[in-house]
C-alpha positions in Angstrom: 0.0 0.0 0.0 1.0 3.6 -0.5 0.6 6.6 1.8 -1.9 9.3 0.9 -1.0 11.6 -1.9 -1.9 15.2 -2.3 -4.2 16.0 -5.3 -7.7 16.9 -6.2 -10.4 15.4 -3.9 -13.2 14.2 -6.2 -15.2 12.5 -3.5 -15.3 12.6 0.3 -17.8 10.9 2.6 -18.3 9.2 5.9 -20.3 6.0 6.2 -21.0 3.4 8.9 -17.6 1.7 8.2 -15.5 4.9 8.2 -14.4 7.6 5.9 -13.9 7.4 2.1 -11.8 9.6 -0.1 -11.2 9.5 -3.8 -8.2 11.7 -4.9 -6.9 12.4 -8.4 -3.1 12.9 -8.6 -1.9 13.7 -12.1 -3.5 11.1 -14.2 -4.2 8.5 -11.5 -7.3 8.1 -9.3 -6.8 6.7 -5.8 -9.3 5.2 -3.3 -8.8 5.5 0.5 -10.9 3.8 3.1 -10.5 5.3 6.5 -6.7 5.5 6.5 -3.8 6.9 4.6 -3.2 3.6 2.8 -4.2 3.4 -0.9 -6.9 0.7 -1.3 -7.2 1.0 -5.1 -5.8 3.0 -8.0 -6.8 3.6 -11.6 -4.9 5.2 -14.4 -7.3 7.8 -16.0 -5.5 7.4 -19.3 -5.5 3.6 -19.2 -8.2 2.3 -16.8 -7.6 -1.3 -17.7 -3.9 -1.2 -16.6 -3.1 -2.6 -13.1 -1.6 0.5 -11.4 -0.6 -1.1 -8.1 2.1 -3.7 -8.0 0.2 -6.1 -5.8 -2.7 -6.3 -8.2 -0.2 -7.1 -11.0 1.3 -9.9 -8.9 -2.1 -11.4 -8.3 -2.2 -12.2 -12.0 0.7 -14.6 -11.5 -1.8 -17.4 -11.3 -1.8 -17.3 -15.2 1.6 -19.0 -15.1 -0.2 -22.1 -13.9 -3.6 -21.7 -15.5 -5.4 -21.2 -18.8 -7.6 -18.2 -19.4 -10.3 -18.3 -16.7 -13.9 -19.1 -17.8 -15.3 -18.1 -14.4 -13.9 -16.0 -11.6 -14.9 -14.8 -8.1 -13.5 -11.5 -6.8 -13.9 -11.1 -3.1 -13.4 -7.4 -2.3 -14.4 -5.1 -5.2 -12.8 -1.8 -4.0 -12.1 0.3 -7.0 -12.5 -2.6 -9.3 -8.9 -3.0 -10.7 -9.1 -6.8 -11.0 -12.6 -6.7 -12.5 -11.6 -4.1 -15.2 -8.6 -6.2 -16.1 -10.5 -9.5 -16.3 -13.3 -8.0 -18.4 -10.9 -6.5 -20.9 -8.6 -9.5 -21.4 -11.1 -12.3 -20.9 -14.4 -10.9 -22.2 -16.2 -14.2 -22.1 -15.2 -14.8 -18.4 -18.2 -14.8 -16.0 -17.4 -12.8 -13.0 -19.0 -12.6 -9.5 -17.7 -9.6 -7.5 -18.5 -9.4 -3.8 -18.2 -6.1 -1.8 -19.5 -5.7 1.7 -20.0 -1.9 1.6 -22.8 -0.7 -0.7 -21.3 2.8 -0.7 -18.1 1.3 -2.3 -20.1 -0.4 -5.0 -21.8 2.9 -5.8 -18.4 4.7 -6.0 -16.9 2.0 -8.1 -19.7 2.5 -10.6 -19.5 6.3 -10.5 -15.8 6.9 -10.4 -14.0 3.7 -11.4 -15.8 2.6 -14.6 -17.4 -0.5 -13.1 -20.7 -1.4 -14.8 -22.6 -4.7 -14.3 -23.4 -6.7 -17.4 -24.3 -10.1 -18.6 -20.8 -11.4 -17.6 -20.5 -9.4 -14.4 -22.6 -9.7 -11.3 -21.9 -7.5 -8.2 -23.1 -8.8 -4.8 -23.3 -6.6 -1.7 -22.4 -9.1 1.0 -19.8 -10.2 3.4 -17.3 -12.4 1.7 -17.7 -15.2 4.2 -21.5 -15.1 4.1 -21.4 -15.2 0.3 -19.3 -18.3 0.3 -21.8 -19.9 2.7 -24.7 -19.1 0.4 -23.2 -18.8 -3.2 -25.3 -18.1 -6.2 -26.2 -20.4 -9.0 -23.1 -19.5 -11.0 -20.9 -20.9 -8.3 -22.2 -24.4 -9.2 -20.1 -24.3 -12.3 -16.9 -24.0 -10.2 -14.7 -20.9 -10.3 -11.4 -21.1 -12.2 -9.9 -18.4 -10.0 -10.9 -16.9 -6.7 -9.3 -13.6 -5.8 -9.3 -12.6 -2.1 -8.6 -8.9 -1.5 -10.8 -8.1 1.5 -9.3 -5.3 3.5 -10.7 -2.4 5.5 -9.1 0.3 7.6 -8.2 -2.3 10.3 -6.5 -4.8 7.9 -7.7 -8.2 6.6 -11.4 -8.8 7.1 -12.1 -11.2 10.0 -14.2 -13.5 7.9 -11.2 -14.4 5.8 -9.2 -15.6 8.8 -11.5 -18.6 9.6 -10.6 -22.1 8.6 -14.1 -22.5 7.1 -13.5 -19.6 4.7 -10.8 -21.4 2.8 -12.7 -24.7 3.0 -15.6 -23.0 1.2 -13.2 -21.5 -1.4 -11.6 -24.9 -2.1 -15.1 -26.4 -2.6 -16.1 -23.7 -5.0 -13.1 -24.0 -7.2 -13.2 -25.9 -10.5 -10.9 -28.9 -11.0 -8.4 -26.4 -12.7 -8.9 -23.7 -10.2 -6.6 -21.4 -8.2 -7.2 -19.2 -5.2 -5.2 -15.9 -5.1 -4.9 -14.2 -1.7 -3.5 -10.8 -1.0 -1.8 -10.9 2.4 0.3 -8.4 4.4 3.5 -10.1 5.6 3.9 -7.5 8.3 0.6 -8.5 10.0 2.2 -11.7 11.4 -0.9 -13.0 13.1 -3.3 -12.8 10.2 -0.6 -13.8 7.7 0.4 -17.0 9.5 -3.2 -17.9 10.2 -4.2 -17.5 6.6 -1.2 -19.5 5.3 -1.9 -22.4 7.7 -5.6 -22.6 6.7 -4.6 -22.4 3.0 -2.1 -25.2 3.4 -4.5 -27.4 5.3 -7.2 -26.9 2.6 -4.9 -27.2 -0.4 -2.7 -30.1 0.8 0.4 -27.9 1.0 0.0 -26.9 -2.6 0.6 -23.2 -1.7 3.0 -20.8 -3.4 4.0 -17.4 -2.0 5.0 -14.4 -4.1 6.4 -11.4 -2.2 5.6 -8.1 -4.0 8.8 -6.2 -4.8 9.5 -3.3 -2.3 6.0 -3.8 -0.7 4.6 -5.5 2.4 2.2 -7.6 0.3 2.7 -11.3 -0.2 0.5 -13.0 -2.8 -0.4 -16.6 -1.8 -1.6 -19.0 -4.5 -3.4 -22.3 -3.7 -3.8 -24.7 -6.5 -6.1 -27.7 -6.9 -3.4 -29.6 -8.8 0.1 -30.0 -7.4 2.9 -27.7 -8.8 6.2 -29.5 -8.6 9.4 -27.5 -7.9 10.7 -28.6 -11.2 7.8 -27.0 -12.9 8.8 -23.6 -11.5 12.1 -23.9 -13.3 10.3 -24.4 -16.7 8.2 -21.2 -16.5 10.5 -18.9 -18.4 9.0 -19.4 -21.9 5.4 -19.1 -20.7 6.4 -16.0 -18.6 7.8 -14.3 -21.7 4.7 -15.1 -23.7 2.4 -13.7 -20.9 4.5 -10.6 -20.6 4.0 -9.8 -24.2 0.3 -10.6 -24.1 -0.6 -8.7 -20.9 2.2 -6.2 -20.5 2.9 -7.4 -16.9 6.2 -8.5 -15.4 5.7 -12.3 -15.6 9.4 -13.2 -15.9 10.0 -11.6 -12.5 7.0 -13.3 -11.0 8.4 -16.6 -12.3 11.9 -16.0 -10.9 10.6 -14.9 -7.5 8.2 -17.9 -7.3 11.2 -20.2 -7.9 13.4 -18.3 -5.4 10.9 -18.2 -2.6 9.4 -21.6 -3.0 12.4 -23.9 -3.3 11.2 -25.8 -0.2 7.5 -26.3 -0.6 6.7 -26.7 3.1 4.5 -24.2 4.9 6.9 -23.8 7.9 9.7 -22.8 5.5 7.4 -20.4 3.7 6.4 -18.6 6.9 10.1 -18.2 8.0 11.1 -16.7 4.7 9.0 -13.5 4.9 
């Protein structure tokens, strides 16, 4: 996350869950939720681009997956992941879940998020949505993104064992869960990694975000052997060309930080 920048305030409000500010700095629009940490960012000249490094790192799942047919985004915020998915995978069916109705309204008004045949937006707690998923979930999601933060940190519902059990159940047989974690929040970080490991049979990879506190955790439904990480270079170059993201670095860092694929080792590394 980034500290608050000075610029033009285009929206300011206070809701039940704290204050909200939207600030334009040069050609970038930033969303803040009750703190000085950036929650979301959008380039006004290229809204589809992933402006924040952690959102780019969340796309590293493509190194192990084909183009997603269905996706679940837990934590809409400013809609960066949704805009990227809709642009690059126009036939992908997307469920986006956001607890705060005011954030949904702002995403539509200021961040170019529009529901459509392929996008359904649900105002609900992420954990409650997983307990009572909609009909689309019966198809199984090819990717589930978890980015549920508020001004206090990672949402409590994400820290329960049952949360990741439900995620595992809702993934397709080619699915991946992608979780944005804060390595500096040791309690929630270690708890989430343990629950992920238990539910995904130790098939968990960790990708630290360069020069940031974020760590992206990926849980796969099929095992990824260490030797497979060494063979990612050609696919990483292809994905970099296609999506203009730093996939070669993702591949190198995944290999570097996951040489020993045991959870205890992963926790000690960060």
